[in-house]
C-alpha positions as CSV (number, residue, x, y, z in Angstrom):
1,M,-32.7,20.2,12.7
2,A,-29.9,18.5,14.6
3,G,-27.9,20.2,17.3
4,P,-24.2,20.7,17.5
5,I,-21.7,17.9,17.0
6,V,-21.5,15.8,20.1
7,H,-19.2,13.5,22.0
8,F,-18.9,10.2,20.2
9,G,-19.3,7.9,23.2
10,P,-21.6,5.4,24.8
11,P,-24.8,7.4,24.7
12,A,-24.8,7.3,20.9
13,A,-23.9,3.6,20.8
14,L,-26.8,2.8,23.0
15,A,-29.2,4.7,20.9
16,E,-29.3,1.9,18.3
17,T,-30.8,-0.5,20.8
18,D,-33.7,1.8,21.6
19,P,-36.8,0.6,19.7
20,R,-38.0,4.2,19.4
21,T,-34.8,5.3,17.5
22,V,-33.5,2.2,15.7
23,G,-35.7,2.8,12.7
24,G,-34.6,6.4,12.6
25,F,-30.9,5.5,12.7
26,R,-31.3,2.9,10.0
27,L,-33.0,5.4,7.7
28,A,-30.4,8.0,8.5
29,L,-27.6,5.5,7.7
30,S,-29.4,4.7,4.4
31,L,-29.4,8.4,3.5
32,L,-25.8,8.8,4.6
33,A,-24.9,5.9,2.3
34,S,-26.0,8.2,-0.6
35,L,-23.4,10.7,0.5
36,F,-20.7,8.0,0.5
37,F,-21.9,7.0,-3.0
38,M,-21.7,10.6,-4.3
39,W,-18.3,11.5,-3.0
40,G,-16.9,8.2,-4.2
41,F,-18.5,8.8,-7.6
42,I,-17.1,12.4,-8.0
43,T,-13.6,11.3,-6.7
44,V,-13.2,8.6,-9.3
45,I,-14.5,10.7,-12.1
46,N,-11.0,12.3,-11.7
47,N,-9.4,9.0,-12.7
48,T,-11.0,9.2,-16.1
49,L,-10.4,12.9,-16.2
50,L,-6.7,12.8,-15.6
51,P,-5.6,10.9,-18.8
52,H,-8.0,13.2,-20.6
53,L,-6.4,16.4,-19.1
54,R,-2.9,14.9,-19.8
55,S,-3.7,15.0,-23.5
56,V,-5.6,18.3,-23.5
57,F,-2.7,20.2,-21.6
58,D,0.2,17.9,-22.9
59,L,1.3,17.1,-19.3
60,S,4.0,14.9,-18.0
61,Y,3.2,12.2,-15.4
62,T,4.5,14.5,-12.7
63,Q,2.2,17.3,-13.8
64,T,-0.7,14.9,-14.2
65,T,-0.4,13.5,-10.7
66,L,0.0,17.0,-9.4
67,I,-3.6,17.6,-10.3
68,E,-4.6,14.9,-7.9
69,S,-2.2,16.2,-5.3
70,V,-4.2,19.5,-5.3
71,W,-7.3,17.4,-4.7
72,F,-5.8,15.8,-1.6
73,I,-4.1,18.9,-0.3
74,A,-7.7,20.1,0.2
75,Y,-8.2,17.5,2.8
76,F,-5.3,18.9,4.8
77,V,-6.4,22.5,4.4
78,A,-10.1,22.0,4.9
79,S,-10.3,19.4,7.7
80,I,-9.9,21.8,10.7
81,P,-12.2,24.5,9.2
82,A,-14.7,21.6,8.5
83,A,-14.6,20.5,12.2
84,K,-15.1,24.1,13.4
85,L,-18.0,24.6,11.0
86,I,-19.7,21.4,12.3
87,E,-19.2,22.6,15.8
88,R,-20.8,25.9,15.0
89,V,-23.8,25.0,12.8
90,G,-24.4,21.3,13.6
91,Y,-23.6,18.3,11.4
92,Q,-26.8,18.3,9.4
93,R,-26.4,21.9,8.2
94,A,-22.7,21.1,7.6
95,L,-23.6,18.2,5.3
96,V,-25.9,20.6,3.3
97,V,-23.0,23.1,3.1
98,G,-20.6,20.4,2.0
99,L,-22.9,19.3,-0.8
100,G,-23.3,23.0,-1.9
101,I,-19.6,23.5,-2.0
102,M,-19.2,20.4,-4.1
103,A,-21.9,21.6,-6.5
104,L,-20.1,25.0,-6.8
105,G,-16.9,23.2,-7.7
106,T,-18.5,21.0,-10.4
107,L,-19.9,24.2,-12.0
108,G,-16.3,25.5,-11.8
109,M,-15.3,22.6,-13.9
110,V,-17.8,23.6,-16.5
111,L,-16.3,27.1,-16.5
112,A,-12.7,25.6,-16.8
113,S,-13.7,23.5,-19.8
114,H,-15.2,26.6,-21.5
115,Q,-12.1,28.7,-20.8
116,V,-9.7,25.7,-21.4
117,S,-7.9,26.8,-18.3
118,Y,-5.5,24.6,-16.3
119,A,-5.6,27.1,-13.4
120,I,-9.4,27.1,-13.2
121,T,-9.4,23.3,-13.4
122,L,-7.1,23.1,-10.3
123,T,-9.2,25.6,-8.4
124,A,-12.5,23.8,-9.2
125,L,-11.1,20.4,-8.1
126,F,-9.8,22.0,-4.9
127,V,-13.3,23.4,-4.1
128,I,-15.0,20.0,-4.8
129,A,-12.5,18.2,-2.6
130,S,-13.1,20.8,0.2
131,G,-16.8,19.9,0.1
132,I,-16.0,16.2,0.3
133,T,-13.8,16.8,3.3
134,L,-16.6,18.4,5.1
135,L,-18.8,15.4,4.4
136,Q,-16.1,13.0,5.5
137,V,-15.4,14.7,8.8
138,A,-19.1,14.5,9.7
139,A,-20.2,11.2,8.2
140,N,-17.4,8.7,9.0
141,P,-17.4,9.2,12.8
142,Y,-21.2,9.2,12.8
143,V,-21.4,5.8,11.2
144,A,-18.7,4.4,13.4
145,V,-20.5,5.2,16.7
146,V,-24.2,4.6,16.1
147,G,-23.9,0.9,17.2
148,P,-21.8,-1.4,19.4
149,A,-18.1,-0.6,19.3
150,E,-17.1,-4.2,18.5
151,S,-19.1,-4.0,15.2
152,A,-17.9,-0.6,14.2
153,P,-15.4,-1.9,11.6
154,A,-18.0,-4.1,10.0
155,R,-20.6,-1.3,10.0
156,L,-18.3,1.3,8.4
157,N,-17.1,-1.2,5.8
158,L,-20.7,-1.9,4.9
159,V,-21.6,1.8,4.4
160,Q,-18.3,2.4,2.6
161,A,-19.3,-0.4,0.2
162,F,-21.8,2.2,-1.2
163,N,-18.9,4.6,-1.6
164,S,-17.3,1.8,-3.7
165,L,-20.5,1.4,-5.7
166,G,-20.1,5.0,-6.7
167,T,-16.4,4.5,-7.5
168,T,-17.4,1.4,-9.6
169,L,-20.0,3.2,-11.7
170,A,-18.0,6.4,-12.2
171,P,-15.5,4.9,-14.7
172,L,-18.4,3.8,-16.9
173,F,-20.0,7.2,-16.7
174,G,-16.7,9.0,-17.3
175,G,-15.5,6.6,-19.9
176,Y,-18.7,7.1,-22.0
177,L,-19.3,10.9,-21.4
178,I,-15.7,12.1,-21.3
179,L,-13.3,9.6,-22.9
180,G,-15.8,8.1,-25.2
181,R,-16.7,11.5,-26.6
182,S,-13.2,12.8,-27.0
183,A,-10.4,12.4,-29.4
184,S,-7.9,11.7,-26.7
185,G,-10.0,8.7,-25.5
186,N,-10.1,7.0,-28.8
187,V,-6.6,7.2,-30.2
188,A,-3.5,5.1,-29.5
189,A,-1.3,5.9,-26.5
190,G,1.2,8.6,-27.3
191,A,-0.8,10.2,-30.2
192,V,-0.5,14.0,-30.5
193,L,-3.8,16.0,-30.8
194,S,-4.3,19.0,-33.0
195,P,-5.3,22.3,-31.3
196,A,-8.9,21.9,-32.6
197,E,-9.1,18.4,-31.1
198,R,-7.8,19.7,-27.7
199,L,-10.4,22.4,-27.6
200,A,-13.2,20.0,-28.4
201,D,-11.8,17.6,-25.8
202,A,-11.7,20.3,-23.1
203,Q,-15.4,21.1,-23.6
204,S,-16.4,17.4,-23.5
205,V,-16.5,17.5,-19.6
206,Q,-19.3,20.1,-19.5
207,L,-22.2,17.6,-19.6
208,P,-21.1,15.2,-16.9
209,Y,-20.2,17.9,-14.5
210,M,-23.5,19.7,-15.1
211,I,-25.3,16.4,-14.3
212,A,-23.3,16.0,-11.2
213,A,-24.1,19.5,-10.0
214,A,-27.8,19.0,-10.4
215,I,-27.7,15.7,-8.4
216,L,-25.6,17.3,-5.6
217,L,-28.0,20.2,-5.3
218,G,-31.0,17.8,-5.2
219,L,-29.4,15.7,-2.5
220,A,-28.6,18.9,-0.5
221,V,-32.4,19.7,-0.4
222,V,-33.2,16.2,0.7
223,I,-30.6,16.3,3.5
224,A,-31.8,19.7,4.7
225,R,-35.4,18.5,5.0
226,F,-34.6,15.1,6.6
227,P,-35.0,14.7,10.4
228,L,-31.5,13.2,11.1
229,P,-31.3,11.9,14.7
230,A,-28.9,13.7,17.0
231,M,-25.9,11.6,18.0
232,G,-26.3,10.8,21.7
233,G,-28.5,13.8,22.5
234,A,-25.9,15.3,24.6
235,A,-23.7,18.4,24.4
236,R,-20.0,18.3,23.6
237,V,-17.8,17.0,26.4
238,A,-16.6,20.0,28.4
239,K,-12.9,21.0,28.0
240,S,-12.4,20.5,31.7
241,E,-13.3,16.8,31.4
242,R,-10.6,16.4,28.7
243,A,-7.9,18.4,30.3
244,G,-6.0,15.4,31.7
245,L,-6.4,13.3,28.5
246,S,-3.9,13.0,25.7
247,L,-4.1,11.6,22.2
248,W,-0.4,10.7,22.4
249,R,-1.3,7.9,24.9
250,H,-3.3,6.1,22.2
251,R,-0.9,4.1,20.1
252,N,-3.7,2.9,17.8
253,L,-4.4,6.5,16.8
254,V,-0.8,7.8,16.7
255,L,0.2,5.0,14.3
256,G,-3.2,5.0,12.6
257,V,-2.8,8.5,11.3
258,P,0.3,7.6,9.2
259,A,-1.4,4.3,8.3
260,I,-4.2,6.2,6.5
261,F,-1.8,8.7,5.1
262,I,0.4,6.0,3.6
263,Y,-2.5,3.8,2.5
264,L,-3.9,6.8,0.5
265,I,-0.6,7.1,-1.4
266,A,-1.1,3.4,-2.5
267,E,-4.8,3.7,-3.4
268,I,-4.6,6.9,-5.3
269,G,-1.4,6.0,-7.1
270,V,-3.1,2.8,-8.5
271,S,-6.3,4.5,-9.5
272,N,-4.7,7.6,-11.0
273,L,-2.1,5.8,-13.2
274,F,-4.3,2.7,-14.0
275,I,-5.6,3.9,-17.4
276,N,-2.1,4.9,-18.5
277,F,-0.7,1.6,-17.3
278,V,-3.1,-0.8,-18.9
279,S,-3.0,1.3,-22.1
280,Q,0.7,0.5,-22.6
281,P,1.4,-1.8,-25.6
282,E,3.3,-4.3,-23.4
283,I,0.5,-4.5,-20.9
284,G,-3.0,-4.2,-22.3
285,N,-2.5,-2.3,-25.6
286,L,-5.8,-0.5,-25.1
287,T,-7.2,3.0,-25.9
288,H,-8.0,5.2,-22.9
289,A,-11.8,4.6,-23.4
290,Q,-11.3,0.9,-23.4
291,A,-9.0,1.0,-20.4
292,S,-11.7,3.0,-18.4
293,R,-13.9,-0.2,-18.6
294,Y,-11.2,-2.1,-16.7
295,L,-11.0,0.7,-14.1
296,F,-14.6,-0.3,-13.5
297,L,-13.4,-3.7,-12.4
298,L,-10.8,-2.2,-10.1
299,W,-13.4,-0.2,-8.2
300,G,-15.9,-3.0,-8.5
301,G,-13.4,-5.2,-6.6
302,M,-13.3,-2.6,-3.8
303,M,-17.1,-2.8,-3.6
304,V,-17.1,-6.6,-3.4
305,G,-14.2,-6.5,-0.9
306,R,-16.0,-4.2,1.4
307,F,-19.1,-6.3,1.5
308,A,-16.9,-9.4,2.0
309,G,-14.9,-7.7,4.6
310,S,-18.0,-6.6,6.5
311,Y,-19.0,-10.2,6.7
312,L,-15.6,-11.6,7.6
313,M,-15.2,-9.1,10.5
314,R,-18.3,-10.7,12.1
315,V,-16.3,-14.0,12.5
316,R,-12.7,-12.7,12.5
317,S,-11.0,-9.8,14.2
318,A,-10.6,-6.6,12.2
319,E,-6.8,-6.8,12.7
320,T,-6.6,-10.2,11.2
321,V,-8.6,-9.3,8.2
322,L,-6.6,-6.2,7.7
323,A,-3.3,-8.1,7.9
324,G,-4.4,-10.6,5.3
325,A,-5.5,-7.9,3.0
326,A,-2.2,-6.1,3.3
327,I,-0.2,-9.3,2.5
328,A,-2.3,-10.1,-0.5
329,A,-2.1,-6.4,-1.8
330,C,1.7,-6.4,-1.5
331,A,1.9,-9.7,-3.4
332,V,-0.2,-8.6,-6.4
333,M,1.6,-5.2,-6.6
334,L,4.9,-7.0,-6.9
335,V,3.4,-9.0,-9.8
336,A,2.1,-5.8,-11.5
337,S,5.6,-4.2,-11.1
338,F,7.5,-6.9,-12.9
339,A,5.2,-9.0,-15.0
340,T,3.9,-8.1,-18.5
341,G,0.7,-8.5,-20.6
342,P,-2.6,-9.7,-19.1
343,L,-0.9,-11.0,-15.9
344,A,0.4,-7.6,-14.9
345,M,-3.0,-5.9,-15.9
346,W,-5.1,-8.4,-13.9
347,A,-2.7,-8.2,-10.9
348,L,-3.3,-4.4,-10.8
349,I,-7.0,-4.8,-11.1
350,S,-7.1,-7.4,-8.3
351,V,-5.5,-5.0,-5.8
352,G,-8.9,-3.2,-5.4
353,L,-10.3,-6.3,-3.8
354,F,-7.6,-6.1,-1.0
355,H,-7.5,-2.3,-0.7
356,A,-11.3,-2.4,-0.1
357,I,-11.3,-2.7,3.7
358,M,-8.2,-0.7,4.5
359,F,-9.5,2.8,5.0
360,P,-12.6,2.0,7.0
361,T,-10.8,-0.6,9.1
362,I,-7.8,1.6,9.9
363,F,-10.3,4.4,10.8
364,T,-12.3,2.4,13.2
365,L,-9.2,0.8,14.8
366,G,-7.7,4.3,15.1
367,I,-10.6,5.8,17.1
368,R,-11.1,2.7,19.2
369,G,-10.8,3.4,22.9
370,L,-10.5,7.2,22.6
371,G,-13.6,8.0,24.6
372,P,-14.0,11.8,25.0
373,L,-11.1,12.3,22.5
374,T,-12.9,10.5,19.6
375,E,-13.8,13.8,17.9
376,E,-10.2,15.0,17.8
377,G,-8.9,11.6,16.8
378,A,-11.4,11.3,14.0
379,G,-10.4,14.8,12.7
380,L,-6.8,13.8,12.5
381,L,-7.6,10.5,10.7
382,I,-9.6,12.4,8.1
383,M,-6.8,15.0,7.7
384,A,-4.5,12.1,7.0
385,I,-6.4,11.5,3.7
386,A,-4.1,14.3,2.5
387,G,-1.6,11.5,2.0
388,G,-3.1,11.1,-1.5
389,S,-1.4,14.4,-2.4
390,L,1.9,12.5,-2.3
391,V,0.9,10.5,-5.4
392,V,3.0,13.1,-7.2
393,V,6.0,11.2,-5.8
394,Q,4.9,8.2,-7.8
395,G,4.4,10.4,-10.8
396,W,8.0,11.5,-10.5
397,A,9.1,7.9,-10.1
398,A,7.1,6.9,-13.2
399,D,8.9,9.7,-15.2
400,R,12.3,8.7,-13.9
401,F,12.2,4.9,-13.6
402,G,9.2,3.9,-15.7
403,L,5.5,3.7,-15.0
404,Q,5.5,0.0,-14.2
405,H,8.4,0.1,-11.6
406,S,6.7,3.1,-9.9
407,F,4.3,0.6,-8.4
408,L,7.0,-0.7,-6.1
409,I,6.1,2.4,-4.0
410,T,2.6,0.9,-3.6
411,S,4.1,-2.4,-2.4
412,A,6.1,-0.6,0.3
413,C,2.9,1.2,1.5
414,E,1.2,-2.2,1.9
415,L,4.0,-3.3,4.3
416,Y,3.3,-0.4,6.7
417,V,-0.4,-1.3,6.7
418,L,0.6,-4.8,7.6
419,A,2.7,-3.6,10.5
420,Y,-0.2,-1.5,11.8
421,A,-2.6,-4.4,11.7
422,V,-0.2,-6.7,13.5
423,W,1.2,-4.3,16.1
424,G,0.3,-0.7,15.7
425,S,-3.4,-1.0,16.1
426,R,-3.2,-2.4,19.7
427,L,-4.8,-0.2,22.3
428,G,-2.5,2.3,24.1
429,R,-2.3,3.1,27.8
430,G,-5.0,5.7,27.6
431,A,-7.7,3.5,26.1
432,V,-11.3,3.9,27.4
433,S,-13.2,0.7,27.8
C-alpha cells in the first residue's frame, strides 16, 4: 500500500528513468487511465440525462443547467476535504474511497428514479461528483510529475485521451439505454408527456446506473490490490521549507486557476445544451435520441484532439498549441451562434476537437515551476473545475435571449484561454527550475 501523498518534485520525475521502476510506472499509468475513462464516462452520461430530466420534471433551461451546477459545486466543496483525506490515508486508499463514493451515488440515482424525486437526483449527482473530485485531486498531479517536466503537457493530454474515450462512448450508452428506451427521447422537440410516460421515463435510468455501480465497485477492488508505486518515495515537504514561499509569486498559477474555471463554463455549456440545440427544427430537426449520436462526435473530437495535441506538443510548445486551439474554438462558436442548419450543428460539433487539449494543458502550465508548492497549486486548479457550475448563467441566457445566442458566452471564454496561452502562462518570479 502506498504511503501518504508526497511532494511533487524532482525525485518523482527521476523515477521514470530508473529501469527498476519504469515498468511499474507505465503499468500504474495504464491503470490510472481506466479511472480517467470512468469519470469521463459517468460525467457525460449527464449530458444524455439532462434533456431526459427536463422532460420528466418539465424544467426550464435554467432549472436544467442548475442540475449540472450542483454537479460542479461538488468540486468546490469536496476539493479541500479530498486533499486532506489523501494526506491522511494515502493516495491509493483515497482512490478506492473515491470509487466507492461514486458507486454510492450511482445507486442513489437508482433510488431517485424509483421515487421520481428531483431532490434525490440532485443529491445523488452531488455524491457522484464528490467521488470524482477525490479521483481528480490524486490522479492529475500524479500523471503530471511521473516523467520529465517538459513532457508533462503531452503526457497528461495522452492519459486524458482515455478520459475522452469514456466521454465518447457515454452518449451511445446513454442514448440507447436512457433516451432510446424513453418516451422523451423519441418524440419531437417540445412535445408534452403524459404522467404515465414521465413515470416510465424516470425509471428508465435504473439499468445504466446499476451497471455503472457494478463496474465502479469492481475497479475499486482492482485498485485496492494493485501495488501502485509511491511518488518519489519521500515524505511531504516540511512546512518550514515552504514558509518563505508564496503561490502569489507564480503568475502561471494565479491566472491558470481562472483559466480552468472559465474554460469549464465553455466546455460544460456546449455539452449540456448540445442535444437541445441540435434538436431544434432550424438546426438539425432531430429527436433527442438521434441527437445523442451526434454528441458522440463532439466527445470523439475531444479524444482525437488529445491524441493529436499530445503529438503536436512534442514538436511545438504547449503555449503555442493552446493558443491555436483557443482561436479555432472561438471561430467555430461564432459560427454556431449565428448560422443555421447543418453549418451551425457541425460548427458546434467541431469545437470538441479544439477544446480537447485545454484542461490538461492549462493544468500542466499552471503547476509548472511551483516546486514544493505543487500540491497546493494542483488543489487550487482542481477546485477551479467548479467553474462548470456557472453553466446556469448560459441556461439563463438561453431562456432570455435564445439558446443559439447563448453560445456567445462560450466564445468569450475562449478569448480568456487565448490570453492565458499568450501571456498568462509565463513563469512568475517564484518559479523553481
